[in-house]
N, C-alpha and C positions, 0 to 999 in steps of 0.2 A: 504493500500499499504505499503509494506516493507521500511524501511529506508536504503539507502546506506551505506555500511560501507567501510571506506578506513583506511590503515594505513599510518603514517609518518615515515620516517626514519631520524634520526637527529645524530650528532656526537656530543659525549660528550668527551672532551679532543683533543690533548694532553695538551692545556694549562689551562684546568679547575683546580682551585686550588683543588676541591675536590677529584681528581682522584690520588693525592698523589704522583704526579710525572708525566712523559711524558707517560701517559697511554691514548688510546684513546679507547672509547667504541662506536661501532655503535649500536643505540637502534632503534628498530622497536616499535613503540607506537601505540597503539589503544586509542585515547584520552591522558587520564594520565596513562594508564595500558602498561607496558612492556611486548610486546609480544615475542620479541627476544632479546638476548643482546650478542653480539660477542666481546670480548677484541682482540684489536690490539696492539701489542708491536714493538720493533724494532727501536724506536726514540732516543733510549739513548744507543744503543749496543757499548760496550767497548772491546769485545774481550779479556776478561781477561784470558779465558781458552788457547786462542792460544799464548796471551804474554807471558805465564808462560813457554811455550817449548823454549823461548829463552832467560831465565833468570836462575840464578842458584837457589838452592832451598831456600837459605838465601833472595835473591833478590825478590823472589816471594811474600814473608811475607806482603810488602806494599801494593801490589793489592789486598789483601783480605781485607783491610781497607775499600775499595771504594765498596764492594759488598752491604751487608746491612750497610750503612754509619751511621745508628744509634746506632749500635751493633757492633763495629770495633773489641773488643776484644773477642767477641764470634767466630768471622769469624776467628781472629788469632789462638785461640784455636784449633779450628776444623783443620786448615791446619797444625799447628806444630805437633798436635797429629798424623797426617797422616804421614808426614814425619819420624817422630820418629818411627813409626810403621813399616814404610819401612826399616829404618834402624836397627830396632830390638833392639831399647833402651828404651823402654818403662818403662822398670823395673830399669832403672837406674837414672831415674828422682827423684831429692833430694825431701823429704818430704816438706820442706818449699816452694819449687817450688810450688807442687801441690796446697798446702793451698793458696798461694798467687793467683795462677791462677783461684782457684773456688772463692775466695772472688771478684776478679776483673770482673770475667764473671757473678756474681750475681749481682754486681754493674751495670753491662753492662744490664742485664735483666731489672732493676730498670730504668735505664735510657733510654731504650726502651719503655717499659710500659708506662713512664711519656709522652713521645712525642707522643704516641698513644692516651692516653686519651686525652691529650691537645687539639690534634688536630681533634679527633672524636667528641670530645664534641663541639668544635668551629664550625664544619661542621654542626652540628645538632641545633646550636644556643645558646650554653651556653659558654660565653666568660669568666666568673670568673675563671672556672676551668682550662683554659688556662694558666692564668697567675700564679695560684698556682702551677701547675704543672711544669712549666717552672722555678719557684723558686726553687724547689726541685732539678730539673735537673742540675741548676747552680752550685750546691754543688758536684754533681757527676764530671761535667767538669773541675771544680777546683781540684778535686782529679786526675782525668786525666793527667791535666797539670803537676801536681807535679812529677808524676810516669814516663811520657814519653815526655812531652814538647809540647804535641799537646792536644788540647780540644776536637777536633771531630774526625779526622781519627787518633787515638791514636794507637800507634804501640809499644807494650811494650814486649810481649813474643817473645822468640826466641827458634829454634831447641834445644832442650836440656837444655832450662831454661829461664832465663828473661835477659832483656836488662842490669837491675840493681836491687839492693834490694830497699826495700821500704823505702824512705826518713824518717829521725827522726821525731817522732811526729805525723807521718801519721796514724799510727794504731788507734792512741786515736780518731783522727779526723773520721775515717771511723767508728768507734763503736758509737761515738757520732750521727751520720749521721744514721745509721742503726736502732739504738733505737729510733730516732725520726719518723720513717717511720710508724709505725701502728696507730699514731695520725694523720698524714696527709691523710692516705687513709681513716679513719673515717671521716675527713674533707670532701673528695671528696665525699664519699658515703653520707654525710649529704646534699650535694648539689645535687646529682643526683638520688640515688637509689629511693628514695620516690616521685619524683619528677612527677607529672602526665603528664607533657608534654613528660620529657624523657621515660617514662614508655610507651606512645602511640607511639612514635617513635621507641621504641625497641623492646618490647615485642611483638611476632609472627611475627617478620620481618626477612627476611633472613633465614627462617628455612631450615634445612638441617638434614637428618636422619643418625644415625651412621653408618647403611649399605652403605648409598651413601659417606658419608664422606671418608670411608674405601676404597671403589670403586675408587674413585677421588685420593687418596692418601695424604689427608688432614692431616695435624700432627699439634702438638703444641696446645695453647689453643683454637683453632678453633675446632680441635677433641674432645678434653676434654670436651667442652661444651656440646657436642652432646653424651656425656654419656660413651665416650671410655676412660678406665683408662690406660692410655699409657705415660711414660715419660721416655726418655733415661737416664737421670740421676739415675733413681730408676731400670731401667729394663735392661739397658746395660750400668752398670756405668764406668765412666772414670775418671781419676783425683781424685781419691779417694772419690768420690760422695757415695759410700756405707758406708763411716765412718761418714756421717751426718745423721740426724734425721728430717725428715720433710715430710709433707702430699703432695699429688698431688691432686690439687684441680678440682673435676670433678662435671659438671651440668649435668642435663637432659632435659632442655627447647629447646636445638636445635636451638636456635634463637640469635638475636644481644644481647639481654638483658643477656643471660646467659653467653655469650662471654665475655663482658662487666665483669661480678661478677668473671667469673673465673681469669681474668687478675689481678682484684684488690686481689683475694686471694693469686695468685702467688707472687705479690709485698710484702705481709705479710710473705711469707714463705721465700721469698730472703732475707729479713731482718734477720729472724731467721738463716739462712744458712751462712750469712756473720758474725753474733756474734760467731756462733760456731766456725767459721774459724778462728778467732781472739784468740778464748779461746785455740785453739788448735795450734796454730801459736807458733813455736820454734825457737831460732837461728839455722842457720846452712847454708851450701852451697847454692847458686842461679843458680849453674851450672852443669850439669852432668860431670861426671869425664870421658869424651870422647873425647880426645884432637883432634882427627882426623876431627870432625864435629863440635865441639862446640867452637865457640869464647872465646878467653881468656877474663877474667876480664880489664875492662878498665883500672884500676890503674896498673895492670901487664903491658898494651900495652904501657902505657906512660913512665914505668919506667925501661924497661929492653928490650934489643934487641931482644931477642929470641921470646918472646910474641908478639913484634911488626911485625917479620917476619911471624910468625905464623897467627896473624891477617890477614896480608897483603895476604899470600896464600890463605887462605879460602875464603876472600871477593872477591879476583880477579879471582880466578881459581873455587871456591865451592870446594864442596865434592862429590866423586864419591858414588853411591850405588849400590847394588847387584842388577841384573835384577829382575824384579817381577812386581807384582800389589796388591794394597790393597785398602781397602774402610773403611773410618772412618767418624763416624757420631757424631754430638754433639747435644743437646737439646737447639738450639739457642732462641732467645724471640719469633721468630715467628713461630718455629716448628723444625723438622729434618734438619739439615745442615751439608749436606755429601760432602767428598772430596774422588774422585777416582783417584787414581795415578797410572800410569804406569812407570816403570823405565826401561831404556835400558842399565844401568852400566855407562852411562855418568853423568856430573854434573848437567845436566838439565833434568826437567821432560818430557820424550817422549810423554806424553799425561796427561791432567788433565782434569778431568770432574767435575763440581759443581753441587750437587743437592740443589738447593735454595729453602727453606719453601715459600717463596713468590710466587715463579714461579708456583708451585704445587698447591698451596692454590687459586690461581687466578683461577684455572680451575673450582672451583665450584662457582664462581661468576654467571654465566648464570642460572644454577639450583635454585640459590637463589633469584633472582631477577625477572626472568619471572614470570608474574602473578601479580607482586606488582606494586606498584605505583612508578612514575618517581622519588619522594622524597626520595623512599625507597633505590634507587641505592646508593645514597649519604652516606645513614647509614650504608648499607651493605659492601661498599668499606671499609668506617672507621673501620668496625667491623674486617675485613679481615686483617689490619694492613698490608698493602703491602709496600714494598720499591723498586721502579723501578731499582735502582741499582744492587740488585741480580737477577731481573726477566731479565732485558737486561744486563746479566754479561759480 
């Protein structure tokens, strides 16, 4: 006599700590096997795209910090590059600005990957790595605080340049930190890569082929771990990335373990890019010579009335753009982050549409967990490295 088989439906989240934010997964289980997984979002929706329609182009910049709040400067960069492209001033950006933007966004990549590894390891049961990663992250938040005054939702990039130049002595601090990263990564690998428990929880778990990843639209480390050699910094360069020498880490295991290894390799490469950026960094202006759209330097604002009036008008009224539409994307830590702007000639974006990598990558979750164990769902969510701030943007 055949045994009866029944499935059970359970809710995982939106309060569960391992969902990395207010994500709800509706899981249909046959015992411990996941038969079907359905992600539900919407618990955090902020309406950032709609809010931008009622703010000037400058006033929208702080909204981008709150997208992937673990990588604020990558969000800032994508947005300001989009506005600069809309204004047609991309070629006017000074070299020093380009170098500093690259240095800060690669620090952001390190910061994001450190939090990913810390939380991913903790989800699976490795607590020591969590403490080590946050030790290094603290160094980056110290740097953030010195350049922008904020440790988490840092806001440093501006349309046409930077809020201010790097503080005295910070270049040496950044270099010392970047040079220490390879040894720290070796330390993380020593704790995890050869660990049999870690291997059991990650090898062969959450597999997705290159073809499936491309069809879904997955980008970033999750795509490169499936054997697809694609990175916007190299293949569609921006901010002078074509002037740097670095490797794009690619693995072919298509699983959680190789996504882990790709991100560790990326951390090493980011440290190399930062050091190259510091080597190439020369004195120069930190604002483009575009007075109709670029805020004047702070020292001028407080010292002469013309700059004060200029600053006041741009801040209160904004600047107008020619009607048109553009799309600009950057290689954020989690994948391709894109901004699509439509301008109607006013001082406000007529429409802004964001392509957040976490949102698109999340679409691969059902395919990666169905047929796997319930415990594997935790590992796969961690390896996707999602942030709900940009999913429910």
